[in-house]
C-alpha positions as CSV (number, residue, x, y, z in Angstrom):
1,M,-30.2,-7.8,15.3
2,S,-26.8,-9.3,15.9
3,M,-26.3,-9.2,12.0
4,D,-26.6,-5.4,12.2
5,F,-24.0,-5.4,15.1
6,G,-21.4,-7.2,13.0
7,K,-22.1,-5.3,9.4
8,S,-21.9,-1.5,11.6
9,M,-19.0,-3.2,14.0
10,F,-16.8,-3.8,10.5
11,L,-18.3,-0.2,9.0
12,F,-16.5,1.9,11.5
13,I,-13.6,-0.4,12.6
14,S,-12.9,0.4,7.8
15,V,-13.6,3.5,7.9
16,L,-11.2,4.4,11.3
17,F,-8.1,2.0,9.2
18,L,-9.0,4.3,5.8
19,A,-8.6,7.6,8.1
20,W,-4.9,6.3,10.0
21,W,-3.8,5.1,6.4
22,A,-4.3,8.5,4.7
23,G,-3.1,9.6,7.8
24,L,0.3,7.4,7.1
25,V,0.2,8.5,3.4
26,M,-0.4,12.8,3.7
27,K,2.4,12.8,6.7
28,A,4.9,11.1,4.6
29,E,7.1,13.2,2.6
30,G,9.2,12.4,-0.4
31,E,9.3,8.9,-2.0
32,D,8.1,7.4,1.5
33,K,4.4,8.5,0.5
34,L,4.2,5.3,-2.6
35,K,5.6,3.2,-0.5
36,E,2.6,4.5,2.9
37,A,0.0,4.8,-0.7
38,C,1.0,1.1,-1.5
39,H,2.0,-0.9,1.2
40,P,-1.7,-1.9,2.3
41,I,-1.3,-4.3,-1.4
42,S,1.9,-5.5,-0.2
43,Y,1.2,-6.5,3.1
44,T,-2.8,-8.6,1.5
45,M,0.0,-10.3,-1.0
46,I,2.2,-10.9,1.0
47,K,-0.1,-12.9,3.4
48,L,-1.9,-14.5,0.6
49,G,1.1,-15.6,-0.7
50,D,1.4,-17.5,3.0
51,V,-1.2,-19.1,2.9
52,T,-1.7,-20.4,-0.5
53,E,1.7,-21.8,0.6
54,G,0.5,-22.7,4.1
55,L,-2.5,-25.0,2.1
56,V,-1.6,-26.3,-1.5
57,G,2.4,-26.9,0.1
58,F,4.2,-24.5,-2.7
59,R,4.3,-21.2,-3.6
60,P,2.2,-20.9,-6.9
61,K,3.5,-19.1,-9.7
62,W,0.4,-16.5,-10.0
63,T,0.6,-15.1,-6.5
64,G,4.3,-14.1,-7.3
65,K,3.3,-12.5,-11.0
66,T,-0.6,-11.1,-8.9
67,R,1.6,-9.3,-6.4
68,K,3.8,-7.7,-8.8
69,V,0.9,-6.2,-11.4
70,L,-0.9,-5.0,-8.1
71,E,2.3,-3.3,-6.8
72,G,2.9,-1.7,-10.3
73,G,-0.5,-0.3,-10.7
74,C,-0.9,1.1,-6.8
75,Y,2.6,2.3,-7.7
76,Y,2.4,4.4,-10.9
77,F,-1.6,5.1,-9.6
78,A,0.1,6.6,-6.5
79,S,2.6,8.3,-8.1
80,V,-0.2,10.2,-10.3
81,L,-2.7,11.1,-7.3
82,L,0.0,12.3,-5.2
83,S,1.6,15.5,-7.3
84,S,5.2,14.8,-8.7
85,D,6.3,17.9,-6.9
86,D,5.7,16.6,-3.5
87,L,7.5,13.3,-4.1
88,G,10.2,14.5,-6.4
89,K,11.3,16.4,-2.3
90,G,13.6,14.9,-0.8
91,V,15.7,13.3,-3.0
92,E,19.4,13.9,-3.4
93,E,22.0,12.5,-5.9
94,A,25.4,11.9,-5.3
95,G,27.1,14.8,-5.2
96,G,24.7,15.7,-2.6
97,V,23.4,18.8,-4.4
98,R,19.8,18.8,-3.5
99,I,16.8,18.1,-6.2
100,E,14.1,20.8,-6.0
């Protein structure tokens, strides 16, 4: 019986986290949308590197390479998923002319 409660709580917390994360992404504007969309992957890969370093005493190369691949894929997927019109807003050139 406690296993069902544990599964239910895990599912409930996961849904709340997903809704919170989606709200952060939708609230962000411009290039910040990509940053917010890929923040969970960045955070997870940093912590995975920290744990691995703590276990073996050094940070293996595969953690950095895996982080680059996953973050690159996330940024690409998020930029395709989120409309490019929204991502261009708020970007300014050096001359102060606003690009829209």
